Kinemage of the C-alpha trace (Angstrom):
@kinemage 1
@onewidth
@group {chain A} dominant
@subgroup {mainchain}
@vectorlist {calphas} color= white
{ca met a 1} P 32.993 -12.414 17.056
{ca ala a 2} L 31.397 -12.767 20.472
{ca arg a 3} L 30.698 -16.350 21.415
{ca lys a 4} L 27.290 -17.716 21.893
{ca asn a 5} L 26.148 -17.490 25.584
{ca cys a 6} L 29.417 -15.875 26.520
{ca pro a 7} L 29.961 -12.697 28.429
{ca thr a 8} L 31.192 -9.790 26.275
{ca ala a 9} L 34.428 -8.127 27.137
{ca ser a 10} L 33.274 -4.557 27.006
{ca gly a 11} L 32.299 -1.673 29.169
{ca asp a 12} L 33.784 -0.113 32.329
{ca arg a 13} L 34.633 -2.466 35.156
{ca gly a 14} L 34.079 0.404 37.646
{ca gly a 15} L 37.086 -0.197 39.680
{ca met a 16} L 40.572 -1.624 39.866
{ca val a 17} L 40.763 -5.434 39.016
{ca ser a 18} L 43.784 -7.607 39.585
{ca leu a 19} L 46.005 -8.261 36.598
{ca gln a 20} L 47.294 -11.486 38.136
{ca asn a 21} L 46.087 -14.824 36.781
{ca ala a 22} L 44.206 -13.124 34.145
{ca ile a 23} L 43.872 -12.877 30.303
{ca leu a 24} L 44.632 -9.282 29.106
{ca leu a 25} L 43.856 -7.852 25.765
{ca ile a 26} L 46.599 -5.617 24.506
{ca asp a 27} L 46.578 -3.470 21.387
{ca lys a 28} L 50.286 -3.868 20.352
{ca asp a 29} L 51.895 -0.830 18.773
{ca val a 30} L 53.655 -0.888 15.433
{ca asp a 31} L 57.499 -1.375 15.446
{ca val a 32} L 57.521 -3.084 18.815
{ca thr a 33} L 57.945 -6.871 19.021
{ca ser a 34} L 55.482 -9.233 20.741
{ca phe a 35} L 58.276 -10.264 23.076
{ca asp a 36} L 59.094 -6.685 24.079
{ca thr a 37} L 55.365 -5.990 24.631
{ca val a 38} L 55.042 -8.880 26.878
{ca asn a 39} L 58.237 -8.150 28.758
{ca arg a 40} L 57.041 -4.453 29.418
{ca leu a 41} L 53.777 -5.787 30.509
{ca arg a 42} L 55.402 -8.213 32.998
{ca lys a 43} L 57.322 -5.274 34.544
{ca leu a 44} L 54.294 -2.977 34.794
{ca thr a 45} L 52.024 -5.505 36.330
{ca gly a 46} L 54.671 -7.206 38.546
{ca ser a 47} L 53.820 -10.562 37.037
{ca lys a 48} L 56.638 -13.146 37.309
{ca lys a 49} L 55.054 -15.065 34.426
{ca ala a 50} L 53.254 -13.824 31.287
{ca gly a 51} L 52.873 -15.124 27.766
{ca his a 52} L 50.994 -14.360 24.655
{ca ser a 53} L 48.882 -16.709 22.461
{ca gly a 54} L 50.170 -15.827 18.990
{ca thr a 55} L 53.049 -13.649 17.780
{ca leu a 56} L 52.414 -10.380 15.801
{ca asp a 57} L 55.157 -9.251 13.461
{ca lys a 58} L 57.082 -6.227 14.587
{ca phe a 59} L 55.605 -3.958 11.834
{ca ala a 60} L 52.082 -5.177 12.619
{ca ser a 61} L 49.681 -3.705 15.297
{ca gly a 62} L 46.567 -5.046 16.986
{ca leu a 63} L 45.323 -7.752 19.324
{ca leu a 64} L 47.869 -9.546 21.430
{ca val a 65} L 46.150 -11.910 24.024
{ca val a 66} L 48.446 -11.954 26.989
{ca cys a 67} L 48.001 -14.383 30.026
{ca thr a 68} L 49.580 -13.743 33.393
{ca gly a 69} L 50.459 -15.969 36.294
{ca gln a 70} L 48.555 -19.229 36.467
{ca ala a 71} L 46.611 -18.244 33.433
{ca thr a 72} L 49.766 -18.730 31.241
{ca lys a 73} L 48.793 -22.512 31.401
{ca leu a 74} L 45.798 -21.447 29.225
{ca thr a 75} L 47.865 -19.810 26.519
{ca arg a 76} L 48.108 -22.855 24.299
{ca phe a 77} L 44.260 -23.209 24.215
{ca phe a 78} L 43.857 -19.758 22.678
{ca leu a 79} L 46.509 -20.481 19.952
{ca glu a 80} L 44.016 -22.741 18.361
{ca asp a 81} L 41.473 -20.034 17.818
{ca arg a 82} L 40.823 -18.495 14.362
{ca lys a 83} L 42.161 -14.982 13.757
{ca arg a 84} L 40.956 -12.018 11.769
{ca tyr a 85} L 43.206 -9.308 10.299
{ca ile a 86} L 43.084 -6.244 8.087
{ca gly a 87} L 46.014 -5.942 5.806
{ca thr a 88} L 47.254 -3.624 3.064
{ca val a 89} L 48.920 -5.247 0.075
{ca arg a 90} L 51.391 -3.208 -2.200
{ca leu a 91} L 51.403 -4.517 -5.651
{ca gly a 92} L 54.441 -4.362 -7.983
{ca ile a 93} L 57.125 -4.825 -5.323
{ca arg a 94} L 58.404 -8.125 -4.159
{ca thr a 95} L 60.608 -8.240 -0.937
{ca asp a 96} L 62.672 -11.053 0.658
{ca thr a 97} L 60.487 -10.881 3.941
{ca asp a 98} L 57.226 -10.618 1.955
{ca asp a 99} L 56.580 -7.381 3.871
{ca lys a 100} L 57.676 -3.756 3.942
{ca ser a 101} L 60.651 -4.505 6.199
{ca gly a 102} L 62.556 -6.488 3.718
{ca gln a 103} L 64.951 -5.827 0.880
{ca val a 104} L 63.301 -5.327 -2.536
{ca gln a 105} L 63.895 -8.307 -4.786
{ca glu a 106} L 61.800 -7.282 -7.871
{ca arg a 107} L 59.826 -4.409 -9.178
{ca arg a 108} L 57.140 -4.635 -11.859
{ca asp a 109} L 54.443 -2.246 -13.346
{ca pro a 110} L 51.089 -3.105 -11.622
{ca ser a 111} L 49.116 -0.328 -13.323
{ca ala a 112} L 47.084 -2.729 -15.419
{ca val a 113} L 45.796 -4.798 -12.553
{ca thr a 114} L 42.047 -4.111 -11.837
{ca glu a 115} L 39.962 -4.646 -8.762
{ca met a 116} L 38.234 -7.501 -10.609
{ca asp a 117} L 41.595 -9.085 -11.281
{ca val a 118} L 42.338 -8.996 -7.513
{ca ala a 119} L 39.010 -10.373 -6.623
{ca ala a 120} L 39.423 -13.349 -8.967
{ca ala a 121} L 42.880 -14.023 -7.450
{ca ile a 122} L 41.608 -13.755 -3.967
{ca ser a 123} L 38.770 -16.173 -4.576
{ca arg a 124} L 41.200 -19.009 -5.270
{ca tyr a 125} L 42.442 -18.780 -1.646
{ca ile a 126} L 39.179 -19.361 0.030
{ca gly a 127} L 38.942 -22.620 2.033
{ca glu a 128} L 41.729 -25.079 3.006
{ca ile a 129} L 44.936 -24.239 1.001
{ca arg a 130} L 48.651 -25.139 0.941
{ca gln a 131} L 50.799 -22.267 2.018
{ca lys a 132} L 54.479 -21.770 2.212
{ca pro a 133} L 55.630 -19.700 5.149
{ca pro a 134} L 57.928 -16.728 4.679
{ca leu a 135} L 61.767 -17.391 4.741
{ca phe a 136} L 61.966 -14.833 7.531
{ca ser a 137} L 59.724 -16.395 10.058
{ca ala a 138} L 59.933 -17.779 13.608
{ca leu a 139} L 59.627 -21.331 12.458
{ca lys a 140} L 62.494 -23.576 13.466
{ca ile a 141} L 64.601 -25.828 11.251
{ca lys a 142} L 66.707 -28.347 13.291
{ca gly a 143} L 66.405 -26.060 16.277
{ca lys a 144} L 67.262 -22.898 14.378
{ca arg a 145} L 64.916 -19.994 13.564
{ca ala a 146} L 64.373 -19.730 9.809
{ca ser a 147} L 64.727 -15.902 10.106
{ca asp a 148} L 68.108 -16.255 11.719
{ca met a 149} L 69.257 -18.676 9.082
{ca ala a 150} L 68.106 -16.459 6.294
{ca arg a 151} L 69.829 -13.483 7.732
{ca asn a 152} L 73.058 -15.499 7.825
{ca gly a 153} L 72.767 -16.476 4.196
{ca asp a 154} L 72.168 -20.045 5.089
{ca pro a 155} L 69.749 -22.100 2.780
{ca val a 156} L 66.147 -22.291 4.118
{ca glu a 157} L 63.781 -24.808 3.133
{ca leu a 158} L 60.244 -24.474 4.409
{ca gly a 159} L 57.677 -26.901 3.183
{ca glu a 160} L 53.979 -26.083 2.457
{ca arg a 161} L 51.437 -26.632 5.090
{ca asn a 162} L 47.609 -26.695 5.391
{ca val a 163} L 45.904 -23.570 6.555
{ca thr a 164} L 42.263 -22.415 6.143
{ca ile a 165} L 41.028 -19.048 4.903
{ca tyr a 166} L 37.490 -18.772 6.122
{ca arg a 167} L 36.737 -15.469 4.570
{ca met a 168} L 38.737 -12.799 2.591
{ca asp a 169} L 37.171 -9.612 1.384
{ca ile a 170} L 38.493 -6.621 -0.460
{ca lys a 171} L 37.757 -3.547 1.698
{ca glu a 172} L 39.520 -0.961 -0.485
{ca phe a 173} L 41.231 -0.761 -3.734
{ca asp a 174} L 43.563 2.011 -4.612
{ca asn a 175} L 44.479 1.857 -8.240
{ca ala a 176} L 46.580 4.989 -8.234
{ca gly a 177} L 48.537 3.801 -5.163
{ca asn a 178} L 48.799 0.184 -6.548
{ca arg a 179} L 47.372 -0.966 -3.166
{ca phe a 180} L 44.397 -2.941 -1.921
{ca thr a 181} L 43.253 -3.666 1.573
{ca ile a 182} L 41.837 -7.122 2.590
{ca asp a 183} L 39.871 -8.352 5.591
{ca val a 184} L 40.908 -11.947 6.404
{ca thr a 185} L 39.507 -14.482 8.778
{ca cys a 186} L 41.841 -17.502 8.904
{ca ser a 187} L 43.074 -20.521 10.908
{ca lys a 188} L 46.033 -20.593 13.168
{ca gly a 189} L 49.354 -20.764 11.425
{ca thr a 190} L 48.322 -18.582 8.560
{ca tyr a 191} L 50.746 -15.980 7.213
{ca ile a 192} L 49.027 -12.948 5.722
{ca arg a 193} L 52.465 -12.031 4.323
{ca ser a 194} L 52.461 -15.297 2.354
{ca leu a 195} L 48.942 -14.469 1.153
{ca ala a 196} L 50.172 -11.149 -0.185
{ca arg a 197} L 53.133 -12.631 -1.954
{ca asp a 198} L 51.197 -15.537 -3.508
{ca ile a 199} L 48.303 -13.171 -4.722
{ca gly a 200} L 50.819 -10.742 -6.238
{ca asp a 201} L 52.499 -13.727 -7.975
{ca asp a 202} L 49.107 -14.932 -9.379
{ca leu a 203} L 48.521 -11.442 -10.711
{ca gly a 204} L 51.992 -11.559 -12.330
{ca val a 205} L 53.284 -8.381 -10.786
{ca gly a 206} L 54.552 -9.434 -7.294
{ca ala a 207} L 53.421 -7.964 -4.112
{ca his a 208} L 54.226 -7.625 -0.369
{ca leu a 209} L 52.373 -6.842 2.816
{ca glu a 210} L 52.540 -3.131 3.605
{ca ala a 211} L 50.528 -3.008 6.792
{ca leu a 212} L 48.792 -5.531 9.058
{ca arg a 213} L 46.415 -5.150 12.032
{ca arg a 214} L 44.951 -8.095 14.068
{ca leu a 215} L 41.304 -7.391 14.825
{ca glu a 216} L 40.213 -10.694 16.553
{ca ser a 217} L 41.431 -13.852 18.116
{ca gly a 218} L 38.730 -16.184 18.842
{ca phe a 219} L 35.992 -14.230 20.568
{ca phe a 220} L 38.405 -11.569 21.753
{ca ser a 221} L 38.317 -8.285 19.812
{ca val a 222} L 40.870 -5.418 19.565
{ca glu a 223} L 37.957 -3.051 20.210
{ca asn a 224} L 38.321 -4.222 23.909
{ca ala a 225} L 42.093 -4.024 24.034
{ca val a 226} L 44.235 -1.323 25.484
{ca thr a 227} L 47.508 0.110 24.396
{ca met a 228} L 50.486 -0.237 26.637
{ca ala a 229} L 50.123 3.503 27.498
{ca glu a 230} L 46.499 2.917 28.515
{ca leu a 231} L 47.623 -0.146 30.650
{ca gly a 232} L 50.071 2.074 32.418
{ca asp a 233} L 47.307 4.598 33.128
{ca tyr a 234} L 45.124 1.896 34.632
{ca ile a 235} L 47.805 0.665 36.899
{ca arg a 236} L 48.321 4.229 38.080
{ca gly a 237} L 44.696 4.279 39.130
{ca glu a 238} L 42.728 5.720 36.189
{ca thr a 239} L 39.453 4.187 35.164
{ca ala a 240} L 39.529 1.907 32.222
{ca ser a 241} L 37.026 2.606 29.355
{ca lys a 242} L 37.381 -0.907 28.078
{ca arg a 243} L 36.856 -4.228 29.686
{ca phe a 244} L 40.222 -5.487 28.635
{ca ile a 245} L 40.586 -8.093 31.482
{ca ser a 246} L 39.006 -11.412 31.131
{ca ser a 247} L 38.776 -14.040 33.813
{ca pro a 248} L 39.598 -17.752 32.931
{ca arg a 249} L 35.816 -18.525 33.119
{ca glu a 250} L 35.051 -15.787 30.626
{ca ala a 251} L 37.729 -16.891 28.247
{ca leu a 252} L 36.870 -20.522 28.228
{ca cys a 253} L 33.067 -20.066 28.390
{ca glu a 254} L 32.793 -22.036 25.191
{ca tyr a 255} L 34.219 -25.196 26.787
{ca ser a 256} L 32.122 -27.911 28.526
{ca cys a 257} L 32.204 -27.849 32.411
{ca cys a 258} L 32.350 -30.710 34.809
{ca thr a 259} L 31.988 -30.117 38.655
{ca val a 260} L 33.335 -32.951 40.836
{ca lys a 261} L 32.908 -33.802 44.371
{ca asn a 262} L 35.806 -32.431 46.695
{ca thr a 263} L 36.520 -36.145 47.577
{ca ala a 264} L 37.696 -36.496 43.910
{ca arg a 265} L 39.724 -33.292 43.881
{ca asn a 266} L 43.060 -35.043 44.593
{ca lys a 267} L 42.384 -37.582 41.914
{ca val a 268} L 42.026 -34.848 39.426
{ca leu a 269} L 45.005 -32.937 40.499
{ca asn a 270} L 47.149 -36.072 40.449
{ca gly a 271} L 45.980 -36.835 36.831
{ca ala a 272} L 44.101 -39.868 38.072
{ca lys a 273} L 40.866 -41.268 36.692
{ca phe a 274} L 37.752 -40.374 38.649
{ca ser a 275} L 34.368 -42.203 38.418
{ca pro a 276} L 31.058 -40.963 37.067
{ca glu a 277} L 29.828 -41.083 40.585
{ca asp a 278} L 32.172 -38.288 41.509
{ca ile a 279} L 30.462 -35.972 39.115
{ca leu a 280} L 28.032 -33.387 40.726
{ca asn a 281} L 27.137 -31.524 37.477
{ca met a 282} L 28.163 -31.570 33.841
{ca ser a 283} L 27.162 -28.991 31.106
{ca his a 284} L 28.006 -29.480 27.421
{ca gly a 285} L 29.633 -26.413 25.582
{ca glu a 286} L 30.329 -25.769 21.942
{ca lys a 287} L 33.733 -27.391 22.555
{ca lys a 288} L 34.048 -30.980 24.020
{ca thr a 289} L 37.012 -30.139 26.048
{ca cys a 290} L 36.056 -29.686 29.694
{ca ile a 291} L 36.856 -27.271 32.500
{ca ile a 292} L 36.992 -29.302 35.715
{ca leu a 293} L 35.791 -27.620 38.904
{ca asp a 294} L 35.586 -28.755 42.490
{ca glu a 295} L 32.592 -28.252 44.821
{ca asn a 296} L 34.019 -24.731 45.679
{ca gln a 297} L 34.170 -23.829 42.046
{ca asn a 298} L 38.039 -23.933 42.005
{ca phe a 299} L 39.431 -24.462 38.576
{ca ile a 300} L 41.440 -27.702 38.999
{ca ala a 301} L 41.887 -29.107 35.546
{ca ile a 302} L 41.167 -29.042 31.810
{ca ala a 303} L 40.699 -32.497 30.229
{ca asp a 304} L 39.085 -34.282 27.287
{ca ile a 305} L 36.440 -36.603 28.669
{ca asp a 306} L 34.809 -39.389 26.561
{ca ile a 307} L 31.483 -40.006 28.406
{ca glu a 308} L 30.608 -43.153 26.530
{ca lys a 309} L 33.924 -44.951 26.864
{ca trp a 310} L 34.686 -43.124 30.210
{ca gln a 311} L 38.224 -42.128 29.210
{ca ile a 312} L 39.926 -38.999 30.694
{ca glu a 313} L 42.872 -37.276 29.034
{ca tyr a 314} L 44.241 -34.526 31.168
{ca leu a 315} L 45.522 -31.427 29.204
{ca asn a 316} L 46.371 -29.304 32.320
{ca thr a 317} L 45.978 -29.541 36.130
{ca phe a 318} L 45.998 -26.477 38.437
{ca his a 319} L 47.658 -26.949 41.848
{ca gly a 320} L 47.771 -24.968 44.915
{ca asp a 321} L 46.236 -21.422 44.884
{ca asp a 322} L 42.509 -22.053 44.130
{ca trp a 323} L 43.068 -19.165 41.672
{ca phe a 324} L 39.844 -19.720 39.680
{ca ala a 325} L 37.605 -19.264 42.653
{ca asn a 326} L 39.270 -16.115 43.577
{ca gln a 327} L 38.917 -14.695 40.035
{ca val a 328} L 35.330 -15.710 39.874
{ca thr a 329} L 34.527 -13.677 43.021
{ca glu a 330} L 36.508 -10.780 41.839
{ca trp a 331} L 34.816 -10.525 38.485
{ca gln a 332} L 31.156 -10.796 39.720
């Protein structure tokens, strides 16, 4: 899912590249939490700050986009990106977590369900839908995690919310094993566990998610991600076979870009409005949100700029280290 006119994140970098102030593509292992993965990465890289842009369940594997150092300020922008997953759904068994880690609540005979039945059920979930999240989720109710409340036996009421399924295809149907595999591209906030549960209910036999792997997040692909073992090898000096490190410029190449005079730099860093005369160059990307650079190509802010009304809403400012300029030089 490479973005138009964006550099691709593939191939050998041909040398050690800094893991600080960067976006790292990690292929998370199964049975390891996203939190533990980031914590281990922090220790391996020596980064004081690191954060991911979208949790993967413990039983799931695949792409985890991790930002380090100053790049952690970019994490929330990647949360908005659409995601792509491969998931295996087991028919005939309903669990309290809607996945294989939960307690079995109900068993039914799914042997009469055909691939055509599944295809018909799936078709009803394409587009914008209302979805109820799993009871065992990280969503908070009055400051408490829904999963913690559910484990304590407390009543959990989670309302439905709007999500979008852009595409969902059956990749494999195993009638003997009562399983099918789906390839799903969806909006942020979509629970594939909930999809499995709801499709199973529509088919009248129940279902849960047996396996899940995230393939893509925005234009990032798991094909370019490294496992934690491979990351350790890289840190010890081995050559990486994948270009798993992205600079902020690569990661935000879909955004518009505004270069201002150095005389306007402090205005930007202080969140003040600058004038059209302060602009040296402006290019329009697929996204209206702008990266703001100074004359030396330092990344100093991200903002929404309304050209016609000349209104500026700062989303982030980046003080101090001229980290973007350093990263641009390093990645060239």
